[in-house]
C-alpha positions as CSV (number, residue, x, y, z in Angstrom):
1,M,5.2,-0.7,37.8
2,C,8.1,0.3,35.6
3,K,10.5,-1.0,38.1
4,V,8.8,-4.4,38.2
5,N,8.5,-4.6,34.4
6,K,12.2,-3.7,34.1
7,W,13.0,-6.5,36.5
8,I,10.8,-9.0,34.6
9,L,12.2,-8.0,31.2
10,R,15.8,-7.5,32.3
11,K,17.1,-10.5,30.2
12,D,15.0,-9.5,27.1
13,I,16.3,-5.9,27.5
14,R,19.9,-7.2,27.4
15,R,19.2,-9.4,24.4
16,S,17.0,-7.0,22.4
17,V,18.2,-3.4,22.8
18,G,19.9,-2.3,19.6
19,K,18.2,-4.9,17.4
20,T,15.7,-3.9,14.7
21,I,12.4,-5.7,14.6
22,N,9.8,-4.9,12.0
23,G,11.7,-1.8,11.1
24,I,11.8,-0.5,14.6
25,K,15.1,-0.1,16.5
26,I,14.5,-1.6,19.9
27,T,15.3,0.6,23.0
28,E,14.9,0.1,26.7
29,S,12.3,2.9,26.9
30,G,10.3,1.5,24.1
31,I,10.3,-1.9,25.8
32,L,9.1,-0.4,29.1
33,A,6.4,1.6,27.4
34,A,5.2,-1.5,25.5
35,A,5.1,-3.4,28.8
36,H,2.9,-0.7,30.3
37,L,0.5,-1.1,27.3
38,S,0.4,-4.8,27.0
39,G,2.1,-6.4,30.0
40,A,5.6,-7.8,30.3
41,G,4.6,-11.3,29.1
42,N,3.2,-10.0,25.8
43,V,6.4,-7.9,25.2
44,K,8.5,-11.0,25.9
45,K,6.4,-13.0,23.3
46,Y,6.9,-10.1,20.8
47,L,10.6,-9.8,21.3
48,R,11.3,-13.6,21.4
49,S,9.2,-14.2,18.2
50,N,11.1,-11.4,16.4
51,G,7.8,-9.4,16.1
52,V,5.7,-12.2,14.8
53,Q,3.5,-12.5,18.0
54,G,1.9,-9.1,18.4
55,F,-0.6,-7.4,20.7
56,S,-3.0,-4.5,20.2
57,D,-5.3,-3.0,22.8
58,A,-9.0,-2.2,22.3
59,Y,-8.1,1.1,20.7
60,G,-5.6,-0.4,18.2
61,S,-2.4,0.6,20.0
62,S,0.2,-2.0,19.3
63,I,3.5,-3.1,20.9
64,K,5.1,-2.1,17.6
65,S,3.7,1.5,17.9
66,Y,4.8,1.8,21.5
67,L,8.3,0.6,20.7
68,K,8.5,3.2,17.9
69,N,6.8,6.1,19.6
70,F,8.5,5.8,23.0
71,G,12.0,4.6,21.9
72,G,15.1,6.6,22.7
73,Y,14.2,8.1,26.1
74,N,16.6,8.0,29.0
75,V,15.2,5.5,31.6
76,S,18.4,4.9,33.4
77,N,16.9,6.3,36.5
78,I,14.4,3.4,36.7
79,I,16.0,0.7,38.8
80,A,14.8,-2.8,38.3
81,D,13.0,-4.0,41.4
82,Q,11.2,-7.3,41.8
83,D,9.4,-6.1,44.9
84,A,8.4,-2.6,43.9
85,T,5.0,-1.5,45.1
86,V,2.7,1.5,44.5
87,I,2.5,3.8,47.5
88,N,-0.8,5.7,47.9
89,S,-0.5,9.0,49.6
């Protein structure tokens, strides 16, 4: 689903990477990890509200924590794909 999330968030990635929100430097890998946690829509809300609208799962993991903990990884091999599907083997 990273390919789909990258496609959904492509504009927000362009606008947000390199900015600092709530003390966290925004990276593409952090955005994709946060989308895996909370869904692309919640990440859009977080980024577009400059971190005001947050999300935490039932265990207390937040978008902010995922942006921080998973920031700075190389995700250039993930190609944005609107039609990506999971293949069961």
